[in-house]
BALO-128731 format. One record per residue (C-alpha): x, y, z. Coordinates in Angstrom, 2 decimals, decimal comma, padded with zeros to 5 digits, always signed. Example, Ala and Ser with C-alpha at 12.3 -4.5 7.8 and 13.67 -1.06 7.14 Angstrom:
BEGIN
<node X="+012,30" Y="-004,50" Z="+007,80"/>
<node X="+013,67" Y="-001,06" Z="+007,14"/>
% end
This chain:
BEGIN
<node X="-018,85" Y="-021,01" Z="+023,68"/>
<node X="-015,46" Y="-019,43" Z="+024,35"/>
<node X="-014,39" Y="-016,63" Z="+021,97"/>
<node X="-010,99" Y="-014,93" Z="+021,98"/>
<node X="-011,07" Y="-011,36" Z="+020,69"/>
<node X="-007,45" Y="-010,50" Z="+019,85"/>
<node X="-006,57" Y="-006,84" Z="+019,30"/>
<node X="-002,99" Y="-005,62" Z="+018,86"/>
<node X="-002,23" Y="-001,90" Z="+018,73"/>
<node X="-002,98" Y="+001,31" Z="+020,55"/>
<node X="-006,13" Y="+002,49" Z="+022,31"/>
<node X="-007,84" Y="+003,23" Z="+019,00"/>
<node X="-007,41" Y="-000,43" Z="+018,04"/>
<node X="-008,20" Y="-001,97" Z="+021,41"/>
<node X="-011,26" Y="+000,03" Z="+022,54"/>
<node X="-013,55" Y="-001,04" Z="+019,66"/>
<node X="-012,57" Y="-004,68" Z="+020,21"/>
<node X="-013,27" Y="-004,26" Z="+023,91"/>
<node X="-016,76" Y="-003,11" Z="+022,91"/>
<node X="-017,13" Y="-006,18" Z="+020,68"/>
<node X="-016,02" Y="-008,39" Z="+023,57"/>
<node X="-018,62" Y="-006,78" Z="+025,84"/>
<node X="-021,31" Y="-007,33" Z="+023,21"/>
<node X="-020,39" Y="-010,98" Z="+022,82"/>
<node X="-020,52" Y="-011,49" Z="+026,59"/>
<node X="-023,92" Y="-009,81" Z="+026,80"/>
<node X="-025,10" Y="-012,22" Z="+024,09"/>
<node X="-024,10" Y="-015,16" Z="+026,27"/>
<node X="-020,65" Y="-016,02" Z="+024,91"/>
<node X="-017,65" Y="-016,55" Z="+027,17"/>
<node X="-015,58" Y="-013,87" Z="+025,43"/>
<node X="-012,14" Y="-012,67" Z="+026,52"/>
<node X="-010,04" Y="-009,87" Z="+025,12"/>
<node X="-006,37" Y="-010,47" Z="+024,35"/>
<node X="-004,60" Y="-007,08" Z="+024,19"/>
<node X="-001,36" Y="-005,28" Z="+025,16"/>
<node X="-000,89" Y="-004,70" Z="+028,85"/>
<node X="-001,25" Y="-000,90" Z="+028,43"/>
<node X="-005,00" Y="-001,48" Z="+028,72"/>
<node X="-005,24" Y="-004,11" Z="+031,47"/>
<node X="-006,26" Y="-001,63" Z="+034,24"/>
<node X="-009,08" Y="+000,00" Z="+032,25"/>
<node X="-010,37" Y="-003,39" Z="+031,09"/>
<node X="-010,38" Y="-004,67" Z="+034,67"/>
<node X="-012,35" Y="-001,60" Z="+035,77"/>
<node X="-014,99" Y="-002,48" Z="+033,17"/>
<node X="-015,05" Y="-006,18" Z="+034,13"/>
<node X="-013,81" Y="-007,28" Z="+030,69"/>
<node X="-011,77" Y="-010,50" Z="+031,09"/>
<node X="-008,36" Y="-009,95" Z="+029,56"/>
<node X="-005,43" Y="-012,11" Z="+028,50"/>
<node X="-002,67" Y="-009,54" Z="+028,61"/>
<node X="+000,07" Y="-009,39" Z="+025,99"/>
<node X="+003,23" Y="-008,43" Z="+027,96"/>
<node X="+004,13" Y="-005,60" Z="+025,61"/>
<node X="+003,55" Y="-001,86" Z="+026,07"/>
<node X="+002,80" Y="-000,07" Z="+022,82"/>
<node X="+003,17" Y="+003,22" Z="+024,68"/>
<node X="+006,78" Y="+002,39" Z="+025,52"/>
<node X="+007,42" Y="+001,12" Z="+022,00"/>
<node X="+006,24" Y="+004,41" Z="+020,56"/>
<node X="+008,66" Y="+006,26" Z="+022,83"/>
<node X="+011,64" Y="+004,47" Z="+021,23"/>
<node X="+013,56" Y="+005,86" Z="+018,25"/>
<node X="+011,87" Y="+003,35" Z="+015,91"/>
<node X="+008,48" Y="+004,27" Z="+017,36"/>
<node X="+009,02" Y="+007,97" Z="+016,75"/>
<node X="+010,21" Y="+007,17" Z="+013,22"/>
<node X="+007,01" Y="+005,20" Z="+012,64"/>
<node X="+004,99" Y="+008,29" Z="+013,52"/>
<node X="+006,83" Y="+010,19" Z="+010,80"/>
<node X="+005,86" Y="+007,91" Z="+007,91"/>
<node X="+002,84" Y="+010,05" Z="+007,05"/>
<node X="+000,60" Y="+008,80" Z="+004,27"/>
<node X="+003,25" Y="+006,43" Z="+002,91"/>
<node X="+001,77" Y="+003,05" Z="+003,80"/>
<node X="+004,79" Y="+001,11" Z="+002,54"/>
<node X="+007,15" Y="+003,08" Z="+004,80"/>
<node X="+004,70" Y="+002,52" Z="+007,66"/>
<node X="+004,72" Y="-001,26" Z="+007,23"/>
<node X="+008,51" Y="-001,40" Z="+006,99"/>
<node X="+008,83" Y="+000,77" Z="+010,10"/>
<node X="+006,31" Y="-001,40" Z="+011,90"/>
<node X="+008,40" Y="-004,51" Z="+011,22"/>
<node X="+011,48" Y="-002,85" Z="+012,76"/>
<node X="+009,42" Y="-001,83" Z="+015,78"/>
<node X="+007,97" Y="-005,31" Z="+016,26"/>
<node X="+011,04" Y="-007,48" Z="+015,82"/>
<node X="+012,16" Y="-007,32" Z="+019,46"/>
<node X="+008,73" Y="-008,06" Z="+020,91"/>
<node X="+007,28" Y="-010,33" Z="+018,22"/>
<node X="+007,93" Y="-013,56" Z="+020,14"/>
<node X="+006,14" Y="-012,31" Z="+023,26"/>
<node X="+003,18" Y="-011,10" Z="+021,22"/>
<node X="+002,88" Y="-014,26" Z="+019,15"/>
<node X="+003,12" Y="-016,63" Z="+022,14"/>
<node X="+000,54" Y="-014,60" Z="+024,06"/>
<node X="-001,82" Y="-014,79" Z="+021,09"/>
<node X="-001,24" Y="-018,54" Z="+020,83"/>
<node X="-002,06" Y="-019,00" Z="+024,52"/>
<node X="-005,28" Y="-016,99" Z="+024,16"/>
<node X="-006,36" Y="-019,01" Z="+021,13"/>
<node X="-005,77" Y="-022,30" Z="+022,95"/>
<node X="-008,49" Y="-021,35" Z="+025,42"/>
<node X="-011,05" Y="-020,56" Z="+022,70"/>
<node X="-013,59" Y="-022,23" Z="+020,46"/>
<node X="-013,50" Y="-019,31" Z="+017,99"/>
<node X="-011,30" Y="-016,27" Z="+017,39"/>
<node X="-011,79" Y="-012,69" Z="+016,19"/>
<node X="-008,52" Y="-010,98" Z="+015,26"/>
<node X="-007,46" Y="-007,47" Z="+014,25"/>
<node X="-004,97" Y="-006,91" Z="+011,38"/>
<node X="-001,89" Y="-006,81" Z="+013,63"/>
<node X="-003,16" Y="-009,88" Z="+015,51"/>
<node X="-003,04" Y="-012,00" Z="+012,33"/>
<node X="-001,06" Y="-014,87" Z="+013,98"/>
<node X="-004,39" Y="-015,81" Z="+015,58"/>
<node X="-005,56" Y="-017,04" Z="+012,17"/>
<node X="-002,77" Y="-019,64" Z="+012,00"/>
<node X="-003,27" Y="-020,82" Z="+015,56"/>
<node X="-007,00" Y="-021,14" Z="+014,90"/>
<node X="-006,19" Y="-023,26" Z="+011,87"/>
<node X="-003,95" Y="-025,50" Z="+013,97"/>
<node X="-006,83" Y="-026,02" Z="+016,40"/>
<node X="-009,52" Y="-026,37" Z="+013,74"/>
<node X="-011,65" Y="-023,51" Z="+015,09"/>
<node X="-013,31" Y="-020,60" Z="+013,23"/>
<node X="-011,42" Y="-017,33" Z="+012,88"/>
<node X="-013,02" Y="-014,02" Z="+011,88"/>
<node X="-010,97" Y="-011,11" Z="+010,54"/>
<node X="-011,81" Y="-007,68" Z="+011,95"/>
<node X="-010,70" Y="-004,23" Z="+010,87"/>
<node X="-011,55" Y="-000,61" Z="+011,67"/>
<node X="-010,80" Y="+000,40" Z="+008,07"/>
<node X="-012,19" Y="-000,71" Z="+004,68"/>
<node X="-009,22" Y="-002,95" Z="+003,90"/>
<node X="-011,04" Y="-005,30" Z="+001,49"/>
<node X="-009,99" Y="-005,03" Z="-002,15"/>
<node X="-012,17" Y="-002,79" Z="-004,25"/>
<node X="-012,01" Y="-000,79" Z="-007,46"/>
<node X="-013,90" Y="+002,09" Z="-005,84"/>
<node X="-011,04" Y="+003,55" Z="-003,82"/>
<node X="-007,39" Y="+002,84" Z="-003,08"/>
<node X="-006,15" Y="+001,02" Z="-000,01"/>
<node X="-006,47" Y="+003,44" Z="+002,95"/>
<node X="-002,72" Y="+003,10" Z="+003,53"/>
<node X="-002,06" Y="+004,41" Z="+000,02"/>
<node X="-004,38" Y="+007,41" Z="-000,41"/>
<node X="-004,18" Y="+007,76" Z="-004,17"/>
<node X="-006,22" Y="+010,46" Z="-005,95"/>
<node X="-009,95" Y="+009,89" Z="-006,27"/>
<node X="-009,69" Y="+009,72" Z="-010,05"/>
<node X="-007,29" Y="+006,74" Z="-009,90"/>
<node X="-008,52" Y="+003,96" Z="-012,28"/>
<node X="-010,26" Y="+001,01" Z="-010,66"/>
<node X="-007,55" Y="-001,47" Z="-011,68"/>
<node X="-004,92" Y="+000,63" Z="-009,92"/>
<node X="-007,10" Y="+000,86" Z="-006,84"/>
<node X="-007,39" Y="-002,92" Z="-006,68"/>
<node X="-003,65" Y="-003,29" Z="-007,25"/>
<node X="-002,97" Y="-000,97" Z="-004,30"/>
<node X="-004,54" Y="-003,54" Z="-001,96"/>
<node X="-002,40" Y="-006,37" Z="-003,29"/>
<node X="+000,70" Y="-004,20" Z="-002,93"/>
<node X="+000,00" Y="-003,28" Z="+000,70"/>
<node X="-001,08" Y="-006,84" Z="+001,55"/>
<node X="+002,10" Y="-008,37" Z="+000,17"/>
<node X="+004,42" Y="-005,81" Z="+001,78"/>
<node X="+002,68" Y="-006,51" Z="+005,10"/>
<node X="+003,01" Y="-010,25" Z="+004,61"/>
<node X="+006,65" Y="-010,17" Z="+003,53"/>
<node X="+007,74" Y="-008,15" Z="+006,56"/>
<node X="+005,58" Y="-010,23" Z="+008,94"/>
<node X="+006,11" Y="-013,77" Z="+007,64"/>
<node X="+009,66" Y="-014,22" Z="+009,00"/>
<node X="+008,50" Y="-013,14" Z="+012,47"/>
<node X="+005,72" Y="-015,74" Z="+012,45"/>
<node X="+007,45" Y="-018,64" Z="+010,66"/>
<node X="+009,49" Y="-019,82" Z="+013,67"/>
<node X="+006,25" Y="-020,26" Z="+015,65"/>
<node X="+004,34" Y="-022,26" Z="+013,03"/>
<node X="+004,97" Y="-025,95" Z="+012,39"/>
<node X="+004,06" Y="-025,92" Z="+008,70"/>
<node X="+005,81" Y="-023,77" Z="+006,13"/>
<node X="+004,07" Y="-020,48" Z="+005,51"/>
<node X="+003,25" Y="-019,52" Z="+001,92"/>
<node X="+005,44" Y="-016,94" Z="+000,23"/>
<node X="+002,26" Y="-015,34" Z="-001,09"/>
<node X="-001,38" Y="-015,57" Z="-000,25"/>
<node X="-001,90" Y="-014,78" Z="+003,44"/>
<node X="-004,95" Y="-012,68" Z="+002,58"/>
<node X="-006,68" Y="-015,49" Z="+000,73"/>
<node X="-008,95" Y="-016,05" Z="+003,75"/>
<node X="-010,45" Y="-012,60" Z="+003,34"/>
<node X="-011,44" Y="-013,18" Z="-000,26"/>
<node X="-012,28" Y="-016,90" Z="-000,35"/>
<node X="-015,20" Y="-016,68" Z="+002,05"/>
<node X="-013,93" Y="-019,04" Z="+004,74"/>
<node X="-015,77" Y="-016,87" Z="+007,27"/>
<node X="-017,25" Y="-013,39" Z="+007,58"/>
<node X="-014,90" Y="-010,41" Z="+007,66"/>
<node X="-016,06" Y="-007,60" Z="+009,92"/>
<node X="-015,23" Y="-003,95" Z="+009,20"/>
<node X="-016,07" Y="-001,79" Z="+012,21"/>
<node X="-016,99" Y="+001,50" Z="+010,57"/>
<node X="-020,23" Y="+003,00" Z="+009,37"/>
<node X="-021,27" Y="+002,70" Z="+005,71"/>
<node X="-022,88" Y="+006,12" Z="+006,22"/>
<node X="-019,35" Y="+007,57" Z="+006,39"/>
<node X="-017,63" Y="+005,38" Z="+003,79"/>
<node X="-020,19" Y="+003,48" Z="+001,67"/>
<node X="-019,71" Y="-000,27" Z="+001,46"/>
<node X="-017,99" Y="-000,95" Z="-001,90"/>
<node X="-020,36" Y="-002,55" Z="-004,40"/>
<node X="-017,72" Y="-005,07" Z="-005,48"/>
<node X="-017,04" Y="-006,45" Z="-002,01"/>
<node X="-017,72" Y="-010,13" Z="-001,42"/>
<node X="-021,03" Y="-010,97" Z="+000,30"/>
<node X="-019,24" Y="-012,08" Z="+003,49"/>
<node X="-017,51" Y="-008,69" Z="+003,92"/>
<node X="-019,59" Y="-006,55" Z="+006,30"/>
<node X="-019,38" Y="-002,86" Z="+007,24"/>
<node X="-021,15" Y="-003,29" Z="+010,56"/>
<node X="-021,16" Y="+000,25" Z="+011,96"/>
<node X="-018,79" Y="+001,51" Z="+014,64"/>
<node X="-018,06" Y="-000,56" Z="+017,73"/>
<node X="-018,26" Y="+001,48" Z="+020,90"/>
<node X="-019,03" Y="+001,18" Z="+024,59"/>
<node X="-019,60" Y="+003,82" Z="+027,23"/>
<node X="-017,64" Y="+004,39" Z="+030,42"/>
<node X="-020,71" Y="+005,08" Z="+032,55"/>
<node X="-018,86" Y="+005,51" Z="+035,86"/>
<node X="-016,26" Y="+007,94" Z="+034,53"/>
<node X="-015,92" Y="+011,22" Z="+036,42"/>
<node X="-014,40" Y="+014,38" Z="+034,89"/>
<node X="-011,28" Y="+015,87" Z="+036,50"/>
<node X="-011,76" Y="+018,82" Z="+038,83"/>
<node X="-012,54" Y="+022,03" Z="+036,99"/>
<node X="-013,32" Y="+020,54" Z="+033,59"/>
<node X="-017,10" Y="+020,90" Z="+033,76"/>
<node X="-016,75" Y="+024,50" Z="+034,97"/>
<node X="-014,31" Y="+025,25" Z="+032,14"/>
<node X="-016,68" Y="+023,85" Z="+029,52"/>
<node X="-019,64" Y="+025,71" Z="+031,02"/>
<node X="-017,86" Y="+029,06" Z="+030,66"/>
<node X="-018,17" Y="+029,05" Z="+026,87"/>
<node X="-017,43" Y="+027,20" Z="+023,62"/>
<node X="-014,06" Y="+025,45" Z="+023,45"/>
<node X="-012,07" Y="+023,68" Z="+020,75"/>
<node X="-010,57" Y="+020,31" Z="+021,72"/>
<node X="-007,08" Y="+019,34" Z="+020,57"/>
<node X="-005,82" Y="+015,81" Z="+021,05"/>
<node X="-003,72" Y="+013,24" Z="+019,23"/>
<node X="-004,59" Y="+010,13" Z="+021,22"/>
<node X="-001,83" Y="+007,52" Z="+021,18"/>
<node X="+000,44" Y="+009,50" Z="+018,87"/>
<node X="+003,91" Y="+010,10" Z="+020,31"/>
<node X="+005,97" Y="+012,39" Z="+018,13"/>
<node X="+008,27" Y="+015,40" Z="+018,29"/>
<node X="+005,77" Y="+017,05" Z="+015,97"/>
<node X="+003,11" Y="+017,39" Z="+018,65"/>
<node X="+004,64" Y="+020,20" Z="+020,72"/>
<node X="+005,13" Y="+022,47" Z="+017,65"/>
<node X="+001,60" Y="+021,63" Z="+016,49"/>
<node X="+000,19" Y="+022,65" Z="+019,85"/>
<node X="+002,24" Y="+025,84" Z="+019,79"/>
<node X="+000,71" Y="+026,74" Z="+016,43"/>
<node X="-002,77" Y="+025,80" Z="+017,62"/>
<node X="-002,47" Y="+027,88" Z="+020,78"/>
<node X="-001,31" Y="+030,86" Z="+018,72"/>
<node X="-004,31" Y="+030,49" Z="+016,40"/>
<node X="-006,81" Y="+030,07" Z="+019,20"/>
<node X="-005,42" Y="+032,96" Z="+021,24"/>
<node X="-005,41" Y="+035,22" Z="+018,20"/>
<node X="-009,02" Y="+034,43" Z="+017,38"/>
<node X="-010,29" Y="+034,45" Z="+020,97"/>
<node X="-011,13" Y="+030,74" Z="+021,04"/>
<node X="-010,85" Y="+028,65" Z="+024,17"/>
<node X="-009,06" Y="+025,30" Z="+024,05"/>
<node X="-009,01" Y="+021,96" Z="+025,83"/>
<node X="-005,80" Y="+019,99" Z="+025,26"/>
<node X="-005,83" Y="+016,21" Z="+025,66"/>
<node X="-002,19" Y="+015,19" Z="+026,07"/>
<node X="-002,77" Y="+011,43" Z="+025,55"/>
<node X="+000,51" Y="+009,58" Z="+024,97"/>
<node X="+002,27" Y="+012,65" Z="+023,60"/>
<node X="+004,16" Y="+013,60" Z="+026,76"/>
<node X="+003,16" Y="+017,25" Z="+026,26"/>
<node X="+003,83" Y="+019,11" Z="+029,51"/>
<node X="+001,71" Y="+022,19" Z="+028,88"/>
<node X="+004,64" Y="+024,56" Z="+028,86"/>
<node X="+002,57" Y="+027,35" Z="+027,28"/>
<node X="-000,73" Y="+026,68" Z="+028,99"/>
<node X="-000,28" Y="+029,41" Z="+031,58"/>
<node X="-000,15" Y="+032,28" Z="+029,12"/>
<node X="-003,91" Y="+032,92" Z="+029,39"/>
<node X="-006,93" Y="+031,52" Z="+031,19"/>
<node X="-008,60" Y="+030,00" Z="+028,14"/>
<node X="-006,68" Y="+026,71" Z="+028,21"/>
<node X="-007,47" Y="+023,50" Z="+030,10"/>
<node X="-005,21" Y="+020,44" Z="+029,98"/>
<node X="-006,18" Y="+016,84" Z="+030,71"/>
<node X="-004,49" Y="+013,57" Z="+029,81"/>
<node X="-007,58" Y="+011,74" Z="+028,58"/>
<node X="-011,34" Y="+012,28" Z="+028,53"/>
<node X="-013,84" Y="+009,81" Z="+026,99"/>
<node X="-014,75" Y="+011,22" Z="+023,61"/>
<node X="-018,43" Y="+010,33" Z="+023,82"/>
<node X="-018,66" Y="+012,41" Z="+027,01"/>
<node X="-016,51" Y="+015,30" Z="+025,83"/>
<node X="-017,20" Y="+015,92" Z="+022,16"/>
<node X="-020,88" Y="+016,92" Z="+022,51"/>
<node X="-019,61" Y="+019,64" Z="+024,88"/>
<node X="-017,05" Y="+021,25" Z="+022,51"/>
<node X="-017,42" Y="+023,20" Z="+019,27"/>
<node X="-014,79" Y="+021,42" Z="+017,14"/>
<node X="-011,89" Y="+019,01" Z="+017,49"/>
<node X="-008,38" Y="+019,12" Z="+016,04"/>
<node X="-007,01" Y="+015,59" Z="+015,91"/>
<node X="-004,94" Y="+013,01" Z="+014,05"/>
<node X="-007,79" Y="+011,36" Z="+012,15"/>
<node X="-007,83" Y="+008,00" Z="+013,89"/>
<node X="-010,91" Y="+005,93" Z="+013,07"/>
<node X="-012,27" Y="+006,06" Z="+016,62"/>
<node X="-011,71" Y="+009,78" Z="+017,18"/>
<node X="-013,23" Y="+010,58" Z="+013,79"/>
<node X="-016,27" Y="+008,44" Z="+014,59"/>
<node X="-016,76" Y="+010,10" Z="+017,99"/>
<node X="-016,65" Y="+013,58" Z="+016,44"/>
<node X="-019,19" Y="+012,53" Z="+013,81"/>
<node X="-021,52" Y="+011,07" Z="+016,45"/>
<node X="-021,30" Y="+014,36" Z="+018,33"/>
<node X="-022,08" Y="+016,33" Z="+015,16"/>
<node X="-018,99" Y="+018,56" Z="+015,41"/>
<node X="-016,41" Y="+019,32" Z="+012,71"/>
<node X="-012,95" Y="+017,75" Z="+012,67"/>
<node X="-009,75" Y="+019,47" Z="+011,59"/>
<node X="-007,50" Y="+016,50" Z="+010,83"/>
<node X="-003,70" Y="+016,55" Z="+010,90"/>
<node X="-002,85" Y="+012,98" Z="+009,84"/>
<node X="+000,29" Y="+011,32" Z="+011,17"/>
<node X="+000,27" Y="+007,90" Z="+009,47"/>
<node X="-001,68" Y="+004,72" Z="+008,62"/>
<node X="-005,36" Y="+005,31" Z="+007,69"/>
<node X="-005,65" Y="+008,82" Z="+009,15"/>
<node X="-005,32" Y="+010,66" Z="+005,84"/>
<node X="-008,00" Y="+008,39" Z="+004,37"/>
<node X="-010,56" Y="+009,48" Z="+006,97"/>
<node X="-009,58" Y="+013,13" Z="+006,57"/>
<node X="-010,11" Y="+013,02" Z="+002,81"/>
<node X="-013,32" Y="+011,01" Z="+003,29"/>
<node X="-014,83" Y="+013,73" Z="+005,49"/>
<node X="-013,73" Y="+016,51" Z="+003,14"/>
<node X="-015,18" Y="+014,72" Z="+000,09"/>
<node X="-018,51" Y="+014,36" Z="+001,92"/>
<node X="-018,65" Y="+017,99" Z="+003,04"/>
<node X="-018,24" Y="+016,96" Z="+006,68"/>
<node X="-014,99" Y="+018,78" Z="+007,38"/>
<node X="-012,21" Y="+020,86" Z="+005,84"/>
<node X="-009,46" Y="+019,04" Z="+003,93"/>
<node X="-006,82" Y="+017,39" Z="+006,12"/>
<node X="-003,65" Y="+019,41" Z="+006,66"/>
<node X="-000,38" Y="+017,55" Z="+005,96"/>
<node X="+002,48" Y="+018,50" Z="+008,28"/>
<node X="+004,46" Y="+020,02" Z="+005,45"/>
<node X="+001,63" Y="+022,53" Z="+004,92"/>
<node X="+000,80" Y="+023,20" Z="+008,55"/>
<node X="+001,05" Y="+026,84" Z="+009,56"/>
<node X="-000,82" Y="+029,34" Z="+011,68"/>
<node X="-002,72" Y="+030,57" Z="+008,62"/>
<node X="-003,57" Y="+027,07" Z="+007,36"/>
<node X="-004,97" Y="+026,01" Z="+010,74"/>
<node X="-006,87" Y="+029,27" Z="+011,16"/>
<node X="-008,44" Y="+028,86" Z="+007,71"/>
<node X="-009,49" Y="+025,28" Z="+008,48"/>
<node X="-011,10" Y="+026,32" Z="+011,78"/>
<node X="-012,85" Y="+029,23" Z="+010,10"/>
<node X="-014,17" Y="+026,92" Z="+007,37"/>
<node X="-015,57" Y="+024,61" Z="+010,05"/>
<node X="-017,09" Y="+027,43" Z="+012,10"/>
<node X="-018,59" Y="+029,45" Z="+009,26"/>
<node X="-020,20" Y="+026,74" Z="+007,13"/>
<node X="-023,86" Y="+026,26" Z="+008,10"/>
<node X="-024,17" Y="+023,60" Z="+005,39"/>
<node X="-021,35" Y="+021,57" Z="+006,96"/>
<node X="-022,89" Y="+021,89" Z="+010,41"/>
<node X="-026,27" Y="+020,82" Z="+009,04"/>
<node X="-024,79" Y="+017,75" Z="+007,32"/>
<node X="-022,93" Y="+016,85" Z="+010,52"/>
<node X="-026,08" Y="+017,11" Z="+012,63"/>
<node X="-028,08" Y="+014,93" Z="+010,23"/>
<node X="-025,34" Y="+012,31" Z="+010,16"/>
<node X="-024,98" Y="+012,46" Z="+013,95"/>
<node X="-028,61" Y="+011,45" Z="+014,43"/>
<node X="-028,22" Y="+008,46" Z="+012,12"/>
<node X="-024,93" Y="+007,31" Z="+013,66"/>
<node X="-026,36" Y="+007,38" Z="+017,18"/>
<node X="-029,10" Y="+005,04" Z="+015,97"/>
<node X="-026,58" Y="+002,50" Z="+014,64"/>
<node X="-025,48" Y="-000,44" Z="+016,77"/>
<node X="-022,37" Y="-001,81" Z="+015,11"/>
<node X="-021,61" Y="-004,16" Z="+017,99"/>
<node X="-025,05" Y="-005,79" Z="+017,79"/>
<node X="-024,64" Y="-006,22" Z="+014,02"/>
<node X="-021,21" Y="-007,80" Z="+014,45"/>
<node X="-022,40" Y="-010,14" Z="+017,22"/>
<node X="-025,31" Y="-011,28" Z="+015,05"/>
<node X="-023,00" Y="-011,99" Z="+012,08"/>
<node X="-020,59" Y="-013,94" Z="+014,28"/>
<node X="-023,48" Y="-015,86" Z="+015,86"/>
<node X="-024,90" Y="-016,85" Z="+012,48"/>
<node X="-021,47" Y="-018,01" Z="+011,29"/>
<node X="-020,93" Y="-020,10" Z="+014,40"/>
<node X="-024,33" Y="-021,74" Z="+014,02"/>
<node X="-023,32" Y="-022,93" Z="+010,55"/>
<node X="-020,15" Y="-024,64" Z="+011,77"/>
<node X="-021,67" Y="-026,42" Z="+014,79"/>
% end
């Protein structure tokens, strides 16, 4: 059976779906990943068949609209409106690439930004399974991760926050999709599929980190994280020697591309130099040129290092709070200091703090040398936090979210044959 796994977004969105695609192939399915062409080389190196979407999210994030998107912070409504402005010029290419991938398939798995796959699957009469890295199913237990309301928010308001985000997303997306769909799209109701039980919805995070809401529908599954290893990866020259010289803090913001990053790194380097800590900087998509790296010998700079290889070798990580980076730090049993940029990142930061697994996230408006130093000290000097992280690390390494997801998909496909 041919399965199209469609993932639209940055590395944090694509890598877990690549792991799902690998798992499906190992289970005997003819699975292909449909993803932006930023990732085609790495997917080819791992022998993951790919239908490339001819759009570079890295280049999009380097535009003025892309940089504005990175500045939306915890405001999920501003994020969705900014996303629509960013997508308007490339929407046709993305949608037609998704349509072409779906035409080759007997079933489809699609991430939130790959939602056109649902409509093409309907046209073809094939199953479609929603996937997400965040708990985006309506619940009274917490607010939508894009609207991090206070924990004491009443349940009715929490549930309303999902409807609000869903409808804003749909209203900004519907005009982009309508010209590609033969039938008229509903003004409301795109998310009906998630709540009517037409097929399982897969949420690729661990219920050990964010418990599965008790009021979720039976077909909504928190499977555990989806991950795969890059077994043939080799570290850049000097990195292993640097890490062997003593404990180091890792700083990296993954696919974030923002003017904020250079000032953040300046503050972090000041803090680490003042406290005698050593630091590894992962530049990612930030464009950071390491202009201050030569001021002392306790700094190493690399563009990208697989987190599952690196994080067990460092003492803590300062990052943006992306779902994948947060998961990798938890698997390694090290504390995270989270500086959220946008989307769900604040949600994961507050989730860790509420569970005693990290200091509270630091919003940009409160970021300072003292605030970052206090957060690092809290992470370093809390034996209880370290103990909780180590216990959770053992349990997370025993989880196999990909295997759980593949089994759920397999059972659903058996029912429709």
